[in-house]
N, C-alpha and C positions, 0 to 999 in steps of 0.2 A: 816685662813693666816692672814700673817703682813699687809695684805691691810686694809687700812682705807677705807671701805665701803661707811661712808658718804660724806666724800671728792668731795666737788665741785656740792654735791644734792641738788635739793631743800628742800628750809627751810623756815619754818614757825613760826610765834610767838604770842603772846598774847598781846604783846606789845613791845616798843623798847624805848630807853632810845630820840634814837633820830637816824637821816638815815644812820649816819656814824659809829652805833655800832647796826645793823639789823641781823635776824637770821642765815643773810645768809655768817654772817662772822665767826660764831662759827664753820664752815664747811668748811673751804677755805681753809686748809690747812697751814694757816701763825700765827706763833704763836705771832702776832704782830698786831693782830686786834682780835676784841671779839665781843658777844651780849651781850648788858647788858640792864633788864627789865624796868619795871617801879617800882614805890619804896613799892610794895607788895608782900603779901606772896603769894598770888597764880597765879603765874605765870609760865608761859611753853614755852617751844619752842619743835616744832620734826623734824624731818630728814625724806624726802621722801627718801628710798635706790631707787626706779624704779621699782625693780620687787621685788619679795617674793624670801628672802635668808634665809638660816638657820643661826643664828647669836648665838652667849653665851656670847659676852661681850661687853661693856660699857667705854671706857674711858673718863672722863671730866678733862679739867686742867683749874683751877680756877682763877681769878681774884682778889684780895682781898675781894671782894663783893662776898662771899661763900652761898651755900647753908648747912644749917646745916640737915637738915631735908625733904627727896624729894623722889619722888620714881621714877623707870623706868617704861616705861609702851610703850607696843606695842601693835599693829594694823593689819588688811590687808585690810580696809577697809577708814583711818582717822577717823573714826568718834567713834567705840565702840574700848574703849581701856584696856587694862588687862595688870595690876599688873607684873612685872615679878623678880623686886627688891624691896626692902626698902630700902633706905637710911638713917640712924639715927646718930645723934650725929657725925656729920663728922666735920673736921676740916681745910678744905680747902688743897692748893696745887692740887696735883692730885687723882681723886678720880678714883679706879678700882670696876667696877661691873660686876663680874660673876654672870652667872646662867646656868639653863639646857638650850639647843640651844632650838632655835622657831623657827619655819617657816613664816616669818613678813616682811612687806613692809615697814611699819613705825615704828619708836623709838622715845620714845617723854623722855622729862627730864619736870616734873610735881613738879613745886616747893612748901613744904610745910612751911618750915619754915627758915628765912634767917639768918643771922649772926649779918646781923647792919642794918641801915636805909635807906642804899640804895637799887640797885635792885640786880638780881641776876644777875653776871657778866661771862661770860664764855670764856674761850681764843679760847676754842676746844672741839669739841661735837665730839668722833670717837665711833663708830662700826665695831666691827670686827666679823669674821666668826669661825665656834668652826673647 
């Protein structure tokens, strides 16, 4: 469907640069707010969709501090994660990650490599059903 399943759902992260850039702002449907991590490669954020649902696409809208290499991971318990898409050599802007549909509750961005010395900075992290 065209509905962003992550919008206004609970979001969590490994870190935040400040209170005004916490994970909840990456799923608030507002292109003027964002999540920004600490200045490390191994940072993550995930969203709790509230229930298990079939998903097959993630869209990430980046601020200038984007991830060049990262994984999209999924889980049903928020503890054990499975990678459904490896994103490599990305160039910022808007990234679309499509994969075989999976029935999951949690969807995670797992950073591997940043483009610059800042953290990862995501305007919107969107999740879509097939």
